[in-house]
C-alpha positions in Angstrom: -59.4 111.5 67.7 -60.9 114.1 65.4 -64.0 116.2 66.4 -66.0 118.6 64.3 -67.6 121.5 66.2 -70.7 122.9 64.5 -72.5 126.1 65.3 -72.5 129.9 64.8 -69.0 131.0 65.9 -68.8 134.7 65.0 -67.7 136.6 68.1 -70.9 138.7 68.0 -72.8 135.6 69.1 -71.2 135.8 72.6 -70.1 133.1 75.0 -70.3 129.9 72.8 -68.0 131.4 70.2 -65.4 132.3 72.9 -65.6 128.8 74.4 -65.0 127.2 71.0 -62.1 129.6 70.2 -60.4 128.8 73.5 -60.9 125.1 72.9 -59.3 125.2 69.5 -56.3 127.3 70.7 -55.5 124.9 73.6 -55.9 121.7 71.6 -54.2 122.7 68.4 -50.8 121.3 69.5 -52.2 118.0 70.7 -51.0 115.3 68.3 -53.6 112.8 69.5 -56.7 115.1 69.4 -57.7 117.4 66.5 -60.6 119.9 66.4 -62.1 121.6 63.3 -65.0 124.0 63.2 -67.9 124.4 60.8 -69.5 127.9 61.1 -73.0 127.6 59.7 -73.2 131.4 59.6 -70.7 131.3 56.7 -73.2 129.6 54.4 -76.3 130.4 52.5 -79.0 128.3 54.1 -80.3 126.6 51.0 -76.8 126.0 49.5 -75.7 124.5 52.8 -78.7 122.1 53.0 -78.0 121.0 49.4 -74.4 120.4 50.4 -75.4 118.3 53.4 -77.8 116.2 51.4 -76.2 115.7 48.0 -72.5 116.7 48.0 -70.2 113.7 47.8 -67.3 116.0 48.7 -69.1 117.1 51.9 -69.9 113.4 52.8 -66.2 112.5 52.5 -65.4 115.6 54.6 -67.6 114.3 57.4 -66.1 110.8 57.2 -62.8 112.4 58.5 -64.4 112.8 62.0 -64.9 110.4 64.9 -67.4 112.8 66.5 -69.6 115.8 65.7 -70.2 118.3 68.5 -73.2 120.6 67.9 -73.2 124.1 69.6 -76.5 125.2 68.0 -80.1 124.0 68.3 -82.5 126.6 66.8 -81.3 126.2 63.2 -83.0 123.9 60.6 -79.6 122.9 59.1 -78.8 121.2 62.4 -81.7 118.7 61.7 -80.3 117.9 58.3 -76.7 117.6 59.5 -77.6 115.4 62.4 -79.7 113.1 60.2 -76.8 113.0 57.8 -74.4 112.0 60.6 -76.8 109.3 61.6 -76.9 107.9 58.1 -73.1 107.9 57.9 -72.7 106.3 61.3 -70.9 109.3 62.9 -71.8 109.8 66.6 -72.8 113.3 67.7 -73.8 115.3 70.8 -75.1 118.7 71.8 -74.1 121.5 74.0 -77.1 123.8 74.5 -75.5 126.9 76.0 -78.7 127.8 78.0 -81.1 127.9 75.0 -83.4 125.4 76.9 -83.4 127.6 80.1 -86.9 128.8 81.2 -86.2 132.4 80.3 -85.2 131.5 76.8 -88.0 129.0 76.3 -90.6 131.6 77.2 -89.4 133.6 74.1 -91.0 132.4 70.8 -92.4 129.6 72.9 -94.8 128.1 70.3 -92.2 127.9 67.5 -89.7 126.3 69.8 -92.2 123.7 71.0 -93.1 122.8 67.4 -89.4 122.6 66.5 -88.6 120.4 69.5 -91.6 118.2 68.8 -90.1 117.1 65.5 -86.5 117.5 66.6 -86.8 115.4 69.7 -88.6 112.6 67.8 -86.0 112.2 65.1 -82.8 113.7 66.6 -82.7 113.7 70.4 -83.8 110.1 70.7 -80.6 108.9 69.1 -78.1 111.6 70.2 -75.2 110.0 71.9 -74.9 112.6 74.7 -76.1 115.9 76.0 -73.7 118.4 77.5 -74.8 120.9 80.2 -72.7 123.6 81.7 -74.0 123.2 85.2 -76.6 121.3 87.2 -79.1 124.2 87.1 -79.1 124.3 83.3 -79.7 120.5 83.4 -82.6 120.8 85.7 -84.2 123.5 83.7 -83.8 121.5 80.5 -85.5 118.5 82.2 -88.7 120.5 82.4 -88.7 120.6 78.6 -88.1 116.9 78.1 -87.2 113.9 80.3 -84.9 112.6 77.5 -82.1 114.4 79.3 -82.3 112.0 82.2 -80.1 109.7 80.2 -76.8 110.3 78.4 -76.2 113.7 80.0 -73.0 115.1 81.5 -72.0 118.4 83.2 -68.8 120.2 82.3 -68.4 123.9 83.1 -66.5 126.4 81.0 -62.9 127.1 81.8 -60.7 130.2 81.6 -57.2 130.5 80.2 -55.5 131.5 83.4 -52.0 131.5 81.8 -52.9 134.9 80.2 -53.9 136.5 83.5 -51.7 138.2 86.0 -53.4 137.8 89.3 -52.2 140.9 91.1 -54.3 142.0 94.1 -56.3 145.0 93.0 -56.9 148.2 94.8 -59.9 150.5 94.6 -59.6 153.9 92.8 -59.5 156.8 95.1 -61.5 159.4 93.2 -64.4 157.4 91.7 -65.7 153.9 91.4 -65.4 152.2 87.9 -67.9 149.5 87.2 -67.8 147.2 84.1 -70.5 145.5 82.1 -68.8 143.2 79.6 -70.9 141.1 77.3 -73.6 141.1 74.6 -75.9 144.1 74.6 -79.1 142.1 74.8 -82.5 142.6 76.6 -81.9 139.5 78.8 -78.7 141.0 80.3 -80.7 143.5 82.4 -78.9 146.6 81.1 -82.0 148.7 81.3 -82.3 147.9 85.0 -78.7 149.0 85.4 -79.3 152.3 83.6 -82.4 153.0 85.8 -80.2 152.4 88.8 -77.6 155.0 87.5 -80.4 157.5 87.2 -80.7 157.2 91.0 -76.9 157.3 91.4 -76.8 160.6 89.4 -79.6 162.1 91.6 -77.5 161.2 94.7 -74.4 162.9 93.4 -72.3 159.7 93.7 -68.9 159.4 91.8 -69.5 156.2 90.0 -69.0 155.4 86.3 -70.1 152.5 84.2 -68.5 151.1 81.0 -70.9 149.0 78.9 -68.5 147.0 76.7 -69.8 144.6 73.9 -70.3 144.3 70.2 -72.2 147.2 68.7 -75.8 146.3 67.6 -79.2 147.8 67.2 -80.1 147.3 70.9 -77.2 149.6 71.8 -79.0 152.5 70.0 -82.0 151.9 72.2 -79.9 151.8 75.4 -78.0 155.0 74.4 -81.2 156.8 73.8 -82.3 155.9 77.4 -78.9 157.1 78.7 -79.4 160.4 76.8 -82.9 160.8 78.1 -81.7 160.5 81.7 -78.7 162.8 81.0 -76.2 160.1 82.0 -73.6 160.6 79.3 -71.0 161.6 82.0 -71.8 158.4 84.0 -72.2 155.7 81.3 -69.9 155.1 78.4 -70.5 152.6 75.6 -67.6 150.7 74.0 -67.3 148.2 71.2 -66.5 144.5 72.0 -63.0 143.5 73.3 -61.9 140.0 72.2 -58.1 140.0 72.4 -56.1 139.2 75.5 -54.3 142.5 75.7 -57.6 144.4 75.5 -59.2 142.3 78.2 -56.2 142.8 80.5 -56.6 146.6 80.1 -60.3 146.5 80.5 -60.3 144.5 83.8 -57.3 146.3 85.1 -59.1 149.6 85.0 -62.4 148.2 86.5 -63.2 148.1 90.2 -66.2 145.8 89.9 -67.9 143.7 87.2 -71.7 143.8 87.0 -74.2 141.5 85.3 -77.9 142.1 86.2 -78.9 139.2 83.8 -82.2 137.5 83.6 -80.7 134.3 82.4 -77.2 132.8 81.8 -75.9 129.3 81.2 -72.3 129.6 82.4 -71.1 133.1 81.9 -67.5 133.3 80.6 -67.5 137.1 81.4 -68.1 136.4 85.1 -65.4 133.8 85.3 -62.9 136.1 83.5 -63.7 139.0 85.9 -63.1 136.7 88.9 -59.9 135.4 87.4 -58.6 138.9 87.0 -59.4 139.6 90.7 -62.3 141.8 89.9 -65.2 141.3 92.4 -68.6 140.7 90.8 -72.1 142.1 91.3 -74.5 139.6 89.8 -78.1 138.2 89.9 -78.9 134.7 91.0 -80.1 134.0 87.5 -76.5 134.1 86.4 -76.3 130.6 87.8 -72.9 131.3 89.5 -72.1 130.6 93.1 -73.4 133.0 95.7 -70.7 135.6 95.7 -71.0 136.5 99.4 -70.4 132.9 100.3 -66.8 133.0 98.9 -66.1 136.7 99.3 -66.2 137.2 95.5 -68.7 140.1 95.5 -72.4 140.8 95.9 -75.8 139.6 94.7 -78.4 142.0 93.2 -82.0 141.7 92.1 -83.5 143.3 89.0 -85.0 146.2 90.9 -83.3 149.5 90.1 -83.6 150.7 93.7 -82.1 147.5 95.1 -79.3 147.6 92.5 -78.5 151.2 93.6 -78.4 150.2 97.2 -75.8 147.5 96.5 -73.7 149.8 94.3 -73.8 152.5 96.9 -72.1 150.1 99.3 -69.3 149.1 96.9 -66.9 151.8 98.1 -65.5 149.5 100.9 -62.2 150.1 102.7 -58.9 149.1 101.0 -58.3 146.0 103.1 -61.8 144.6 102.5 -61.5 145.2 98.8 -58.1 143.7 98.5 -59.3 140.6 100.4 -62.2 140.2 97.9 -59.8 140.6 95.0 -57.4 138.0 96.4 -60.4 135.7 97.1 -61.5 136.0 93.4 -58.0 135.1 92.1 -57.7 132.1 94.4 -61.2 130.9 93.6 -60.4 131.1 89.8 -57.2 129.0 90.2 -59.1 126.3 92.0 -62.2 126.2 89.8 -61.7 127.7 86.3 -58.5 126.3 84.9 -59.0 125.7 81.2 -56.4 123.0 81.0 -58.3 120.8 83.4 -61.6 121.5 81.5 -60.0 120.5 78.2 -58.5 117.3 79.6 -62.0 116.4 80.9 -63.5 117.3 77.5 -61.1 115.0 75.7 -61.8 112.2 78.2 -65.6 112.5 77.9 -65.7 112.8 74.1 -63.6 109.7 73.7 -66.1 107.9 76.0 -68.9 109.1 73.8 -67.2 107.5 70.7 -66.4 104.3 72.5 -69.7 104.0 74.3 -68.4 103.8 77.8 -69.0 106.1 80.8 -66.2 106.2 83.3 -66.0 109.9 84.0 -67.7 111.2 87.1 -69.2 114.1 85.0 -71.9 111.8 83.7 -75.3 112.2 85.5 
């Protein structure tokens, strides 16, 4: 079995690139299943379209694969490549990574509707399958088109737990260290978090925040806000961390992970935090379980005052914090194991190629 993954896989693009990277690492030694990637960000658009349509070498390259797995939607080359796959008789399917969620669809709404009108007529009608990361993402996508009522399956992201030492964490004694880890993007709610820290400063609380993610233009805007509020001693910006050693250091020095996001599909950052035994402080729009239900952390809204009120209460006693940390580690072992996710992925992709549906992941 040989599968081609297609999308934008530079690490700056966030979660999907990490998902694909983990998938490749774990499958590379499997003699019965091979994965290759095609990063459309590496190509000039017009040259790439020409290659798809006219290159015999590229056609023969595609013939190597039993299946094509698209991790991208809003890119015209995907239309041409999926049409080429149809012509060559190569089955394909899509993982949307939340781009059809309500929050995302409300941005550039008209262009997306026009794109989907043509895309759904010629592409989605004959796609072999649709992959959603959880049932909430599936339900939100159904409001875009009912085509997803058929040929859809749910498979959540996994975490490589073999690289994680699940030691029960303890709170720092002198101050509280909170971590934001992810893309610096408006939908992540970082502005709300900075506003909450303005209140934290006014109350004289010893709480610090690390905002860690790839540097971009939005960081300049965020830093100007931090500077305007005089929060330089409270909030520190750091570049993205992608390697295992860096993540271990990052989560080891953090008491809590926070994500006040307006929309997520299936956040790898949340799952990594929980796997490291770091309790989480997240919004319901993160589409994760309710943290309080499993003693994994706390739920927040997007209101700065309410975020402050939750953060103010994070300095719990040692026993309560250690219980939360242990609950996080145990929950990760039961629910996030990447090995199980990959075995399911191989099972479902083989079913897509053969045209059968035995897995209980199908909806």
